[in-house]
Rosetta silent file (secondary structure, phi, psi, omega in degrees, C-alpha in Angstrom):
SEQUENCE: MLQYWTAILTEAAIFAILAMGIDMIWGWAGDFDLSAYAYFALGVYMTMVLTIGKPHAPVTYVFGLHLFFPLAVVLAVVVVVAFAAIIGAIALRSLREVYFSITTLGAVWAIYYWVENYTPLFNGYNGVYGLFDPLGGGLSYNAYHYLFFAACLIILLGVYLLVSRISTSPFGRMIRAVRDDESAASVYGRNVFWAKYRTYLFGAGLAGFSGSLFAAYIGAFNPLDWRPTEIFVLYAAILVGGRGNPKGVVLGSFIVYVGFVELTRYIPSPAARPELGPALRQILIGLLIILMLKFRPSGLIPERLGGDGTEGRRSWRTLFAKRTLESKDSDVALGAVSASGVDAS
SCORE:     score description
SCORE:     0.000 S_00000001
   1 L     0.000  -38.138  178.439    5.769 -112.076  161.589 S_00000001
   2 H   -62.931  -40.984  178.568    7.710 -109.099  162.957 S_00000001
   3 H   -63.555  -39.071 -179.595    6.572 -106.971  160.033 S_00000001
   4 H   -62.882  -49.912 -177.474    2.971 -108.016  160.624 S_00000001
   5 H   -70.515  -29.910  173.751    2.948 -107.086  164.326 S_00000001
   6 H   -62.103  -43.093  178.920    4.804 -103.858  163.613 S_00000001
   7 H   -64.648  -42.021 -178.321    2.016 -102.886  161.216 S_00000001
   8 H   -65.508  -46.059 -178.273   -0.707 -103.858  163.709 S_00000001
   9 H   -69.738  -31.451  174.874    0.849 -101.959  166.606 S_00000001
  10 H   -63.116  -45.653  178.886    1.470  -98.918  164.414 S_00000001
  11 H   -63.042  -41.097  178.689   -2.212  -98.843  163.494 S_00000001
  12 H   -62.730  -39.474  178.697   -3.196  -99.277  167.155 S_00000001
  13 H   -64.798  -41.077  179.586   -0.968  -96.341  168.161 S_00000001
  14 H   -65.176  -44.366 -178.644   -2.511  -94.103  165.493 S_00000001
  15 H   -72.879  -21.664  173.219   -6.051  -95.015  166.487 S_00000001
  16 H   -65.964  -36.755  175.680   -5.184  -94.473  170.155 S_00000001
  17 H   -65.262  -43.619  177.004   -4.502  -90.820  169.277 S_00000001
  18 H   -61.544  -42.189 -179.474   -7.850  -90.659  167.467 S_00000001
  19 H   -64.075  -36.203  177.224   -9.583  -92.285  170.458 S_00000001
  20 H   -65.546  -35.187  175.453   -8.125  -89.692  172.831 S_00000001
  21 H   -65.317  -42.826  177.917   -9.586  -86.963  170.629 S_00000001
  22 H   -65.875  -37.774 -179.735  -13.008  -88.629  170.692 S_00000001
  23 H   -65.950  -31.419  175.630  -12.747  -89.133  174.439 S_00000001
  24 H   -62.123  -40.595 -178.703  -12.215  -85.415  174.942 S_00000001
  25 H   -73.468  -42.736 -175.571  -15.522  -84.765  173.182 S_00000001
  26 H   -93.454  -51.198 -175.498  -17.459  -87.605  174.815 S_00000001
  27 H   -69.894  -36.351 -178.548  -15.604  -88.508  177.995 S_00000001
  28 H   -90.136  -51.154 -174.334  -14.838  -84.946  179.088 S_00000001
  29 L   -91.091  -15.461  177.700  -17.633  -82.837  177.594 S_00000001
  30 L    81.000   17.440 -178.958  -20.299  -85.555  177.493 S_00000001
  31 L  -104.167  116.661 -177.508  -21.181  -85.111  173.793 S_00000001
  32 L   -80.400   90.519 -173.940  -21.640  -88.407  171.906 S_00000001
  33 L   -90.621  130.356  179.754  -20.087  -87.331  168.616 S_00000001
  34 L  -110.773    9.298 -178.099  -20.449  -89.586  165.563 S_00000001
  35 L  -103.956   -0.182 -173.120  -18.606  -87.389  163.059 S_00000001
  36 H   -63.127  -32.615 -179.652  -15.073  -87.817  164.401 S_00000001
  37 H   -69.165  -26.310  174.582  -14.175  -90.509  161.876 S_00000001
  38 H   -66.781  -37.173  176.691  -15.011  -88.062  159.081 S_00000001
  39 H   -65.931  -38.184  175.439  -12.421  -85.664  160.533 S_00000001
  40 H   -60.455  -48.765 -179.456   -9.936  -88.528  160.568 S_00000001
  41 H   -64.011  -39.886  178.362  -10.697  -89.319  156.913 S_00000001
  42 H   -63.967  -36.682  175.642  -10.482  -85.673  155.924 S_00000001
  43 H   -62.591  -39.611  177.526   -7.059  -85.510  157.594 S_00000001
  44 H   -63.594  -52.472 -177.174   -5.943  -88.500  155.516 S_00000001
  45 H   -59.809  -46.915 -177.411   -7.234  -87.068  152.242 S_00000001
  46 H   -64.058  -39.783  178.185   -5.847  -83.573  152.799 S_00000001
  47 H   -63.204  -39.597 -179.225   -2.419  -84.910  153.735 S_00000001
  48 H   -65.586  -50.929 -174.034   -2.372  -87.057  150.610 S_00000001
  49 H   -72.535  -13.840  177.305   -3.402  -84.362  148.129 S_00000001
  50 L   -92.094   -6.060 -175.083   -0.947  -81.890  149.655 S_00000001
  51 L  -125.287  -25.201 -170.672    2.053  -84.218  149.325 S_00000001
  52 L   -89.286   -2.582  176.340    1.699  -86.646  146.381 S_00000001
  53 L    89.212 -173.376 -174.926    1.789  -84.042  143.606 S_00000001
  54 L   -70.066  144.945  178.031   -0.415  -83.397  140.600 S_00000001
  55 L   -75.025  155.396  175.952   -2.863  -86.078  139.459 S_00000001
  56 L  -119.546  132.983 -176.563   -2.453  -87.890  136.154 S_00000001
  57 L   -51.586  139.517    7.994   -5.478  -88.807  134.045 S_00000001
  58 L   -90.720    9.695  179.781   -7.827  -90.489  134.675 S_00000001
  59 L   -73.515  137.019  177.757   -7.155  -89.736  138.381 S_00000001
  60 L  -137.270  136.690  172.982   -8.564  -86.423  139.619 S_00000001
  61 E  -162.380  164.343 -175.524   -8.341  -84.668  142.974 S_00000001
  62 L   -76.860  162.912  177.076   -8.029  -81.157  144.388 S_00000001
  63 L    64.479  -79.407 -177.890   -4.776  -79.279  145.092 S_00000001
  64 L    66.086   44.680 -178.994   -2.246  -81.838  143.878 S_00000001
  65 L   -96.238  168.948  178.821    0.655  -80.174  145.687 S_00000001
  66 L  -128.891   65.762 -176.776    4.019  -81.581  146.692 S_00000001
  67 L   -85.396  161.738  172.866    4.595  -79.942  150.078 S_00000001
  68 L   -62.304  134.686 -170.742    6.992  -80.914  152.844 S_00000001
  69 H   -54.728  -49.387  178.684    5.189  -83.541  154.937 S_00000001
  70 H   -57.692  -37.239  177.430    5.169  -81.683  158.301 S_00000001
  71 H   -66.209  -40.189  178.336    3.759  -78.590  156.568 S_00000001
  72 H   -63.297  -37.079  178.171    1.095  -80.738  154.898 S_00000001
  73 H   -63.612  -45.139 -179.869    0.150  -82.173  158.295 S_00000001
  74 H   -61.367  -46.063 -179.572   -0.263  -78.692  159.779 S_00000001
  75 H   -65.416  -37.672  178.749   -2.413  -77.535  156.860 S_00000001
  76 H   -63.437  -43.683  178.651   -4.499  -80.706  156.987 S_00000001
  77 H   -64.333  -39.378  178.236   -5.218  -80.209  160.700 S_00000001
  78 H   -61.080  -44.123  179.237   -6.133  -76.564  160.056 S_00000001
  79 H   -63.402  -43.119  179.935   -8.632  -77.624  157.364 S_00000001
  80 H   -62.068  -46.448 -179.297  -10.115  -80.298  159.634 S_00000001
  81 H   -64.300  -38.891  178.050  -10.512  -77.878  162.552 S_00000001
  82 H   -63.569  -40.709  178.005  -12.091  -75.278  160.253 S_00000001
  83 H   -67.065  -42.323  178.261  -14.564  -77.871  158.997 S_00000001
  84 H   -65.101  -29.989  178.936  -15.297  -79.047  162.544 S_00000001
  85 H   -62.222  -34.915  179.037  -15.859  -75.432  163.580 S_00000001
  86 H   -70.804  -49.387 -179.275  -18.823  -75.264  161.211 S_00000001
  87 H   -65.026  -42.245 -179.555  -20.383  -78.545  162.337 S_00000001
  88 H   -64.384  -39.001  179.637  -19.668  -77.833  166.002 S_00000001
  89 H   -63.406  -34.475  179.247  -21.182  -74.363  165.832 S_00000001
  90 H   -77.439  -47.269 -172.254  -24.397  -75.851  164.444 S_00000001
  91 H   -76.524  -32.742 -175.296  -24.599  -78.974  166.610 S_00000001
  92 H   -89.974  -15.255 -174.361  -23.468  -77.513  169.940 S_00000001
  93 H   -63.502  -45.335 -176.042  -25.368  -74.250  169.828 S_00000001
  94 H  -141.334    8.013 -176.924  -28.773  -75.642  170.799 S_00000001
  95 L  -110.206  141.432  179.642  -28.632  -79.437  170.488 S_00000001
  96 L  -137.534  157.118  173.042  -27.973  -81.898  173.285 S_00000001
  97 L    54.039 -125.858 -171.547  -27.804  -85.652  173.815 S_00000001
  98 H   -65.406  -29.718  178.999  -29.461  -87.719  171.075 S_00000001
  99 H   -68.169  -37.868  174.831  -30.189  -84.661  168.889 S_00000001
 100 H   -62.624  -46.049 -178.685  -26.503  -83.772  168.888 S_00000001
 101 H   -63.149  -42.871  179.553  -25.586  -87.351  167.946 S_00000001
 102 H   -63.459  -40.436  179.357  -28.130  -87.508  165.130 S_00000001
 103 H   -63.037  -45.916  179.791  -26.877  -84.204  163.724 S_00000001
 104 H   -68.462  -34.311  176.520  -23.243  -85.322  163.706 S_00000001
 105 H   -64.965  -42.826  176.592  -24.232  -88.706  162.222 S_00000001
 106 H   -61.247  -37.225  179.414  -26.080  -86.917  159.428 S_00000001
 107 H   -65.160  -43.337 -176.872  -23.019  -84.762  158.809 S_00000001
 108 H   -69.773  -36.253  177.233  -20.652  -87.710  158.502 S_00000001
 109 H   -67.837  -38.226  177.634  -22.955  -89.586  156.106 S_00000001
 110 H   -62.835  -43.862  178.274  -23.310  -86.473  153.959 S_00000001
 111 H   -63.520  -42.929 -177.902  -19.527  -86.076  153.815 S_00000001
 112 H   -59.259  -49.677 -177.603  -19.063  -89.771  153.074 S_00000001
 113 H   -71.994  -29.687  176.664  -21.425  -89.815  150.079 S_00000001
 114 H   -65.881  -48.513  179.543  -20.095  -86.510  148.802 S_00000001
 115 H   -64.202  -37.913 -176.494  -16.501  -87.773  148.781 S_00000001
 116 H   -69.610  -35.366 -171.635  -17.587  -91.100  147.321 S_00000001
 117 H  -104.740  -21.698  179.733  -19.617  -89.711  144.433 S_00000001
 118 L   -93.509   92.971 -172.125  -17.998  -86.367  143.584 S_00000001
 119 H   -59.329  -40.946 -177.937  -14.949  -87.587  141.688 S_00000001
 120 H   -62.030  -14.495 -177.496  -13.084  -84.246  141.246 S_00000001
 121 H   -76.185  -66.026  179.714  -12.733  -83.910  145.023 S_00000001
 122 H  -134.989   39.866  175.537  -10.737  -86.980  146.056 S_00000001
 123 L    66.249   23.652  171.729  -11.042  -89.270  143.018 S_00000001
 124 H    55.914 -135.041 -176.231  -14.370  -90.734  144.129 S_00000001
 125 H   -61.065  -34.133 -173.758  -14.590  -94.490  144.739 S_00000001
 126 H   -75.674  -24.482  177.754  -10.984  -95.128  143.732 S_00000001
 127 L    73.286 -168.141 -178.311   -9.485  -92.724  146.254 S_00000001
 128 E  -119.656  155.527 -176.133   -5.956  -91.354  146.294 S_00000001
 129 E  -157.361  168.554  173.696   -2.639  -93.145  146.595 S_00000001
 130 L   112.933   10.727  179.612    1.102  -92.780  146.214 S_00000001
 131 L   -96.565  112.448  176.263    2.399  -91.497  149.567 S_00000001
 132 L  -142.955  137.828 -179.476    5.509  -93.395  150.681 S_00000001
 133 L    50.109   61.792 -172.473    8.483  -92.212  152.709 S_00000001
 134 L   -62.427  -22.312  179.613    7.088  -88.662  152.950 S_00000001
 135 L   -87.245   -4.142  174.767   10.269  -87.286  154.523 S_00000001
 136 L    69.588   40.252 -179.234   12.355  -88.492  151.601 S_00000001
 137 L   -84.503   -7.327  179.960   14.857  -90.559  153.552 S_00000001
 138 L    69.215   28.758 -177.344   15.359  -93.098  150.788 S_00000001
 139 L   -83.332  157.198  173.052   14.553  -95.986  153.137 S_00000001
 140 L   -72.504  169.657 -176.957   13.509  -99.459  152.113 S_00000001
 141 H   -59.836  -48.766 -177.674    9.919 -100.551  152.669 S_00000001
 142 H   -68.444  -43.746 -179.486   10.652 -102.502  155.864 S_00000001
 143 H   -61.890  -39.830  179.233   13.072  -99.960  157.299 S_00000001
 144 H   -61.416  -45.507 -177.086   10.560  -97.178  156.714 S_00000001
 145 H   -70.431  -33.179  174.699    7.769  -99.001  158.567 S_00000001
 146 H   -65.817  -44.266  179.842   10.013  -99.904  161.518 S_00000001
 147 H   -66.445  -38.792 -179.710   11.121  -96.287  161.828 S_00000001
 148 H   -67.457  -35.339  176.201    7.560  -95.048  161.417 S_00000001
 149 H   -61.324  -45.955  178.105    6.383  -97.402  164.173 S_00000001
 150 H   -62.672  -40.332  179.068    8.965  -95.951  166.561 S_00000001
 151 H   -64.338  -39.714 -179.991    7.945  -92.414  165.565 S_00000001
 152 H   -65.007  -37.843  177.951    4.255  -93.222  166.189 S_00000001
 153 H   -65.008  -41.607  178.589    5.037  -94.514  169.678 S_00000001
 154 H   -65.186  -43.468  178.685    6.951  -91.332  170.498 S_00000001
 155 H   -64.150  -41.410  177.836    4.144  -89.173  169.104 S_00000001
 156 H   -59.758  -42.809  177.690    1.554  -91.193  171.037 S_00000001
 157 H   -61.380  -44.652  179.322    3.510  -90.619  174.238 S_00000001
 158 H   -62.398  -43.331  178.792    3.691  -86.886  173.536 S_00000001
 159 H   -65.502  -40.279  178.773   -0.042  -86.649  172.791 S_00000001
 160 H   -61.456  -44.156  179.468   -0.843  -88.668  175.907 S_00000001
 161 H   -64.769  -39.668  178.369    1.233  -86.351  178.110 S_00000001
 162 H   -64.034  -48.049 -178.515   -0.406  -83.290  176.525 S_00000001
 163 H   -65.160  -39.566  178.423   -3.936  -84.647  176.942 S_00000001
 164 H   -63.621  -38.984  178.418   -3.209  -85.758  180.520 S_00000001
 165 H   -63.875  -44.561  178.419   -1.896  -82.297  181.318 S_00000001
 166 H   -65.088  -36.453 -177.960   -5.017  -80.667  179.908 S_00000001
 167 H   -60.143  -37.204 -178.206   -7.184  -83.192  181.764 S_00000001
 168 L   -96.707    3.767  179.331   -5.876  -82.076  185.158 S_00000001
 169 L   -79.949  169.201  174.997   -5.713  -78.383  184.261 S_00000001
 170 H   -55.539  -35.007  177.929   -8.344  -75.822  185.308 S_00000001
 171 H   -65.097  -42.390  178.679   -9.861  -76.175  181.834 S_00000001
 172 H   -61.437  -40.347  177.983  -10.156  -79.939  182.271 S_00000001
 173 H   -67.834  -37.562 -179.173  -11.897  -79.493  185.601 S_00000001
 174 H   -66.761  -43.625 -177.341  -14.185  -76.865  184.141 S_00000001
 175 H   -67.818  -31.172  175.853  -15.299  -78.953  181.166 S_00000001
 176 H   -70.656  -34.839  175.733  -16.090  -81.867  183.475 S_00000001
 177 H   -63.447  -39.400  176.249  -18.153  -79.540  185.650 S_00000001
 178 H   -64.412  -41.428  178.644  -20.074  -78.553  182.523 S_00000001
 179 H   -61.177  -43.549 -175.396  -20.535  -82.223  181.646 S_00000001
 180 H   -73.486  -35.574 -179.023  -21.887  -83.097  185.077 S_00000001
 181 L  -159.598   96.564 -177.847  -24.287  -80.168  185.415 S_00000001
 182 H   -64.068  -38.920 -177.545  -24.585  -77.544  182.692 S_00000001
 183 H   -63.833  -45.140  179.826  -27.082  -75.464  184.651 S_00000001
 184 H   -65.217  -41.212  179.146  -24.876  -75.253  187.737 S_00000001
 185 H   -63.845  -37.793  178.647  -21.795  -74.411  185.639 S_00000001
 186 H   -66.729  -38.551  178.546  -23.754  -71.680  183.863 S_00000001
 187 H   -62.221  -35.527 -179.449  -24.915  -70.216  187.183 S_00000001
 188 L   -85.457   14.601  171.719  -21.277  -69.970  188.291 S_00000001
 189 L    91.780    9.971  179.798  -20.423  -67.935  185.190 S_00000001
 190 L   -85.291  136.685  175.520  -19.145  -70.637  182.833 S_00000001
 191 L   -85.001  101.123 -172.560  -19.925  -70.277  179.154 S_00000001
 192 H   -61.306  -46.613 -178.634  -21.245  -73.756  178.429 S_00000001
 193 H   -62.106  -46.290 -176.969  -21.200  -73.438  174.629 S_00000001
 194 H   -65.837  -37.041  177.708  -17.688  -72.009  174.472 S_00000001
 195 H   -63.904  -47.365  179.768  -16.319  -74.686  176.826 S_00000001
 196 H   -67.608  -37.126 -177.762  -17.830  -77.504  174.769 S_00000001
 197 H   -64.732  -44.434  178.206  -16.866  -75.829  171.498 S_00000001
 198 H   -62.728  -41.732  178.264  -13.184  -75.554  172.411 S_00000001
 199 H   -63.317  -40.975  179.984  -13.138  -79.188  173.518 S_00000001
 200 H   -62.017  -43.862 -178.991  -14.840  -80.214  170.285 S_00000001
 201 H   -67.803  -37.879  178.607  -12.282  -78.394  168.147 S_00000001
 202 H   -66.100  -43.344  177.768   -9.355  -79.851  170.077 S_00000001
 203 H   -62.742  -40.746  177.511  -10.767  -83.373  169.702 S_00000001
 204 H   -64.616  -37.407  177.207  -11.340  -82.798  165.972 S_00000001
 205 H   -61.764  -41.542  176.298   -7.757  -81.547  165.646 S_00000001
 206 H   -64.731  -36.677  177.689   -6.449  -84.778  167.173 S_00000001
 207 H   -63.934  -44.682  177.911   -8.650  -86.740  164.775 S_00000001
 208 H   -64.838  -37.534  178.700   -7.222  -84.856  161.803 S_00000001
 209 H   -65.861  -42.733  177.508   -3.672  -85.288  163.098 S_00000001
 210 H   -64.270  -33.575  175.062   -4.135  -89.039  163.508 S_00000001
 211 H   -63.290  -38.159  177.289   -5.483  -89.088  159.944 S_00000001
 212 H   -62.896  -41.643  177.189   -2.272  -87.472  158.714 S_00000001
 213 H   -64.261  -39.488  179.780   -0.242  -90.167  160.451 S_00000001
 214 H   -65.114  -34.740  177.026   -2.473  -92.843  158.927 S_00000001
 215 H   -61.648  -42.934  178.950   -1.864  -91.372  155.470 S_00000001
 216 H   -70.385  -25.413 -179.071    1.883  -91.755  155.951 S_00000001
 217 H   -79.590  -45.197 -171.351    1.357  -95.274  157.292 S_00000001
 218 H   -96.208  -29.166  174.955   -0.980  -96.704  154.651 S_00000001
 219 L    78.706   -7.468  179.496   -0.023  -94.638  151.585 S_00000001
 220 E  -155.954  153.132 -176.236   -3.476  -94.921  149.959 S_00000001
 221 E  -157.355  139.490  175.345   -7.061  -94.187  150.955 S_00000001
 222 L  -147.400  170.530 -174.837  -10.573  -94.548  149.512 S_00000001
 223 H   -57.455  -26.367  179.226  -14.156  -94.424  150.848 S_00000001
 224 H   -66.785  -18.775 -179.077  -14.163  -98.139  151.644 S_00000001
 225 H   -84.293   -6.278 -175.781  -11.498  -97.438  154.297 S_00000001
 226 H  -142.592   49.517  172.782  -13.669  -95.106  156.359 S_00000001
 227 L   -57.771  135.867 -175.719  -17.231  -96.319  156.588 S_00000001
 228 H   -55.961  -23.893  179.914  -18.946  -94.221  159.280 S_00000001
 229 H   -67.848  -14.367  179.216  -19.727  -97.365  161.309 S_00000001
 230 H   -62.365  -19.806 -178.540  -16.013  -97.659  162.139 S_00000001
 231 H   -62.015  -28.016 -176.768  -16.596  -95.051  164.853 S_00000001
 232 H   -71.669  -26.552  173.733  -18.225  -97.697  167.054 S_00000001
 233 H   -65.087  -38.598  178.459  -14.972  -99.660  167.242 S_00000001
 234 H   -68.769  -39.321  176.005  -13.342  -96.551  168.696 S_00000001
 235 H   -65.796  -33.177  174.684  -16.143  -96.111  171.208 S_00000001
 236 H   -62.554  -41.138  178.730  -15.649  -99.759  172.174 S_00000001
 237 H   -62.600  -41.341  179.564  -11.977  -98.988  172.843 S_00000001
 238 H   -66.482  -41.786  179.605  -12.920  -96.025  175.044 S_00000001
 239 H   -64.674  -41.063 -179.627  -15.476  -98.079  176.979 S_00000001
 240 H   -66.228  -46.473 -176.863  -13.020 -100.925  177.550 S_00000001
 241 H   -73.051  -47.064 -178.122  -10.176  -98.682  178.697 S_00000001
 242 L   139.786  107.217 -178.672  -12.094  -96.124  180.720 S_00000001
 243 L   -62.699  132.826  178.111  -14.056  -93.120  179.556 S_00000001
 244 L    86.503   -3.100 -179.016  -12.489  -89.818  180.608 S_00000001
 245 L  -117.681  109.473 -177.807   -9.110  -91.355  181.474 S_00000001
 246 H   -55.271  -37.923  178.738   -6.365  -90.870  178.824 S_00000001
 247 H   -63.672  -43.271  178.884   -4.398  -93.819  180.179 S_00000001
 248 H   -65.901  -36.543  179.937   -7.438  -96.057  179.945 S_00000001
 249 H   -64.333  -42.171  178.270   -8.228  -94.877  176.420 S_00000001
 250 H   -64.341  -45.025  179.037   -4.739  -95.811  175.196 S_00000001
 251 H   -61.678  -45.864 -179.776   -4.970  -99.222  176.890 S_00000001
 252 H   -62.244  -36.194  179.238   -8.433  -99.849  175.477 S_00000001
 253 H   -63.348  -43.536  179.514   -7.304  -98.932  171.970 S_00000001
 254 H   -69.328  -37.818  179.089   -4.531 -101.514  172.007 S_00000001
 255 H   -63.719  -47.194 -176.145   -6.813 -104.165  173.527 S_00000001
 256 H   -70.718  -45.952 -174.676   -9.570 -103.661  170.960 S_00000001
 257 H   -76.333  -28.412  177.845   -7.401 -103.217  167.868 S_00000001
 258 H   -91.259  -47.465 -173.094   -4.962 -105.991  168.697 S_00000001
 259 H   -81.625  -27.100 -175.739   -7.148 -108.408  170.635 S_00000001
 260 H  -114.193  -40.522 -177.719  -10.468 -108.056  168.820 S_00000001
 261 H   -77.651  -43.398 -174.295   -9.928 -106.497  165.418 S_00000001
 262 H   -90.347  -48.611 -176.531   -6.757 -108.344  164.413 S_00000001
 263 H   -65.633  -27.523  177.554   -6.748 -111.630  166.324 S_00000001
 264 H   -73.674   -7.503  174.540  -10.329 -112.319  165.260 S_00000001
 265 H   -66.371  -17.953  179.763   -9.123 -112.332  161.660 S_00000001
 266 H   -84.014    0.115  176.007   -7.989 -115.885  162.399 S_00000001
 267 L   -64.659  123.249 -177.410  -11.589 -117.016  162.867 S_00000001
 268 L   -67.995  142.981  177.001  -12.090 -119.657  160.157 S_00000001
 269 L  -121.996  135.333  176.374  -14.703 -118.966  157.493 S_00000001
 270 L   -60.790  149.915 -179.128  -16.297 -121.627  155.269 S_00000001
 271 L   -59.884  -31.526 -179.159  -15.339 -121.376  151.611 S_00000001
 272 L   -80.497  -14.074 -178.633  -18.976 -120.792  150.741 S_00000001
 273 L  -132.720   69.616 -178.002  -19.317 -117.955  153.304 S_00000001
 274 L   -65.328  -19.906 -179.249  -16.143 -115.837  153.213 S_00000001
 275 L   -81.752   -3.486 -176.766  -18.003 -112.946  154.845 S_00000001
 276 H   -65.628  -41.359 -179.682  -18.634 -114.985  158.017 S_00000001
 277 H   -59.630  -54.537  176.628  -15.282 -114.103  159.621 S_00000001
 278 H   -58.796  -35.405  178.700  -15.671 -110.307  159.358 S_00000001
 279 H   -65.990  -41.968  178.094  -19.288 -110.615  160.523 S_00000001
 280 H   -64.265  -33.740  177.907  -18.240 -112.603  163.595 S_00000001
 281 H   -62.094  -45.104  178.989  -15.624 -109.948  164.324 S_00000001
 282 H   -66.438  -36.121  177.291  -18.284 -107.253  164.428 S_00000001
 283 H   -63.161  -43.627  179.898  -20.495 -109.474  166.575 S_00000001
 284 H   -63.984  -39.308  178.037  -17.683 -109.975  169.093 S_00000001
 285 H   -65.912  -39.652  175.960  -17.026 -106.227  169.267 S_00000001
 286 H   -62.600  -42.807  177.267  -20.741 -105.638  169.846 S_00000001
 287 H   -63.991  -36.671  177.950  -20.765 -108.239  172.625 S_00000001
 288 H   -61.040  -43.704  178.489  -17.694 -106.589  174.137 S_00000001
 289 H   -61.999  -43.940 -178.883  -19.536 -103.255  174.327 S_00000001
 290 H   -63.389  -45.230 -177.969  -22.579 -104.912  175.927 S_00000001
 291 H   -65.967  -39.728  179.010  -20.502 -106.806  178.502 S_00000001
 292 H   -66.001  -41.009  178.510  -18.472 -103.750  179.438 S_00000001
 293 H   -65.920  -30.380 -178.376  -21.611 -101.651  179.882 S_00000001
 294 H   -80.083  -48.137 -169.911  -23.142 -104.397  182.022 S_00000001
 295 H  -106.166  -22.546 -177.594  -20.263 -105.431  184.255 S_00000001
 296 L  -146.617   64.043 -175.439  -17.632 -102.673  184.017 S_00000001
 297 L   -63.527  -22.422  179.827  -19.221  -99.461  182.703 S_00000001
 298 L   -85.463   -5.529  178.020  -16.356  -97.352  184.062 S_00000001
 299 L    87.546  175.368 -178.691  -13.754  -99.353  182.072 S_00000001
 300 L   -68.193  -36.782  176.737  -10.560 -101.113  183.088 S_00000001
 301 L  -122.897   89.744 -173.423   -8.947  -97.870  184.287 S_00000001
 302 L   -65.685  163.582  173.829  -11.820  -95.650  185.442 S_00000001
 303 L   -67.233  118.184 -175.000  -11.754  -91.884  185.580 S_00000001
 304 L  -113.898   87.141 -178.781  -10.221  -91.171  189.001 S_00000001
 305 L  -129.278  142.471  176.725  -10.945  -87.588  189.866 S_00000001
 306 L   -84.754 -167.002 -177.375  -11.819  -85.938  193.141 S_00000001
 307 L   -63.469  -30.486 -179.780  -14.247  -83.151  193.726 S_00000001
 308 L   -99.798    3.095  177.512  -11.912  -80.555  192.235 S_00000001
 309 L    83.162    6.588 -176.510  -10.705  -82.771  189.416 S_00000001
 310 L  -114.585  -13.690 -175.950   -7.134  -83.032  190.675 S_00000001
 311 L   -76.235  121.293  179.189   -7.178  -85.959  193.069 S_00000001
 312 L   -96.670 -167.027  178.952   -5.548  -88.982  191.499 S_00000001
 313 L   -67.575  130.823  179.379   -5.273  -92.584  192.586 S_00000001
 314 L   -87.417  142.637 -178.881   -4.096  -92.843  196.177 S_00000001
 315 L   -73.419  165.160 -178.994   -1.332  -95.265  197.041 S_00000001
 316 H   -66.211  -29.197  177.823   -1.863  -98.183  199.426 S_00000001
 317 H   -65.101  -42.552  179.191    0.312  -96.400  202.022 S_00000001
 318 H   -63.843  -43.972  179.348   -2.026  -93.405  201.985 S_00000001
 319 H   -63.362  -40.482 -179.378   -5.087  -95.619  202.276 S_00000001
 320 H   -65.630  -42.276  179.616   -3.506  -97.630  205.106 S_00000001
 321 H   -65.100  -38.193 -179.860   -2.543  -94.474  207.008 S_00000001
 322 H   -66.407  -43.503 -179.322   -6.038  -93.042  206.574 S_00000001
 323 H   -67.688  -35.146  176.625   -7.732  -96.203  207.817 S_00000001
 324 H   -63.932  -42.644  178.587   -5.354  -96.403  210.795 S_00000001
 325 H   -64.338  -41.788  178.411   -6.183  -92.822  211.709 S_00000001
 326 H   -63.104  -37.991  179.358   -9.913  -93.512  211.361 S_00000001
 327 H   -65.786  -40.531  178.867   -9.544  -96.586  213.591 S_00000001
 328 H   -66.276  -41.333  177.969   -7.740  -94.568  216.254 S_00000001
 329 H   -62.057  -37.490  178.893  -10.399  -91.846  216.114 S_00000001
 330 H   -66.601  -41.004  179.139  -13.077  -94.506  216.520 S_00000001
 331 H   -64.318  -40.605  179.100  -11.304  -96.013  219.567 S_00000001
 332 H   -63.210  -41.848 -179.892  -10.983  -92.564  221.156 S_00000001
 333 H   -64.962  -41.427  178.865  -14.690  -91.896  220.582 S_00000001
 334 H   -65.887  -37.320  178.204  -15.685  -95.235  222.101 S_00000001
 335 H   -64.939  -39.272  179.054  -13.429  -94.591  225.088 S_00000001
 336 H   -65.711  -38.794  178.614  -15.053  -91.201  225.643 S_00000001
 337 H   -65.691  -42.564  179.714  -18.503  -92.750  225.479 S_00000001
 338 H   -64.354  -39.646 -178.433  -17.526  -95.495  227.965 S_00000001
 339 H   -65.704  -26.951 -179.803  -16.013  -92.920  230.335 S_00000001
 340 L   -81.927   -5.668  177.327  -19.279  -90.994  230.344 S_00000001
 341 L    85.653   12.286  178.936  -21.112  -94.090  231.537 S_00000001
 342 L   -95.408  138.828  179.206  -23.175  -94.524  228.341 S_00000001
 343 L   -68.057  118.891 -175.855  -23.569  -97.978  226.851 S_00000001
 344 L   -70.628  -19.125 -179.440  -21.615  -97.935  223.597 S_00000001
 345 L   -78.207    0.000    0.000  -23.780 -100.656  222.082 S_00000001
C-alpha cells in the first residue's frame, strides 16, 4: 500500500508542475491553450531517446543517445521551448480566444497522429521504454521510487517558489494587466504579443520539464499515454484549486489526481462492461468542472491580488483594525452631524 500511494503522490507532484505551467498561459495571460500536453509528451520522448541509448531492431527512434540525465532534461526542455516558439508565434500573433484554442488543439492533434504513425520518430504505436534509475545509483526498484518521490516534492517546492515569485513580480503584474485589458495595456506602452509570448514559452518549458520527470518516473511511454483529451483533467485541477494562484493550482492538482483520478478506480464495473469504471471517472471529472464553474468559479484558493498585483491575503488582525477604524470614523461623522443640528436619520 505504501508503494501504491508513493506512486500516486509522485504522479500528482509531477502533474502539479505541469498544471502550474498551463496556469501561467491561461490563468495569467488568459490564453486557453490546448497544446500543453503535447509539450509534456515531447519532453517525455526527448528525455527517453537522449538517455536510453541506441535502439535495437525492430525498435526505431531518433537520436538514441546515452547522455547524463540532467543534461538530457536540459536539452529536452530546449527542444520543447523551440517547438512551442513556432506554435506560439503563429497562434499568438493575431488569434485570440476561441481561435487561439482551436489552433492549439489542431496543433496537438497533428503532433499526436504524427508521432503515432511515423514509426522512425518515436517507435510509433509501441513507444519507447527502458529508462530506470537514470542517475545510475544502483538502487532497487522500491528504493528508487521512494527517493524519486522525495526528489519530486523538493522540485515541486522549488518550482512553486519560482512561479510565486514571478507571479508577484512586475512581469506578473504586467501580464495580468494584459489579460484584463489588452487595449489599455497597449496604450500604456506594453507589447501585448511579447508579454503573452514570453509567458507561453515559460509555461511550455515547465510542461517539458514535467515531462522529463515523468519519463524518469514511468520508464516507458507511447501514444496511448498522452491522448490530447487528458488536458481537460489538468484544467479541472486548475479550476478546483484556483486559476491564477500557484498555491491553489498545486492543491487542485493533488485533489483531482488523488481524489478523482485514482480513488474512482475503485468504482466497481460489471464483468460484461469493464469500460464502465473509466467512463464513470470521466463523467465525475466533467461534473466536477461544471459544479466548480457554477458554485465556485474562482476555485478553493482564489487569485488574491490587489490593484497593483502585490496585495496578498490580509490577516484577521488587519481586517479587525480596519473595521474598528472605519467604525470610529463613522461615529465621529455622526457626532459632527448631530452637533450641527441636522437629523442623522
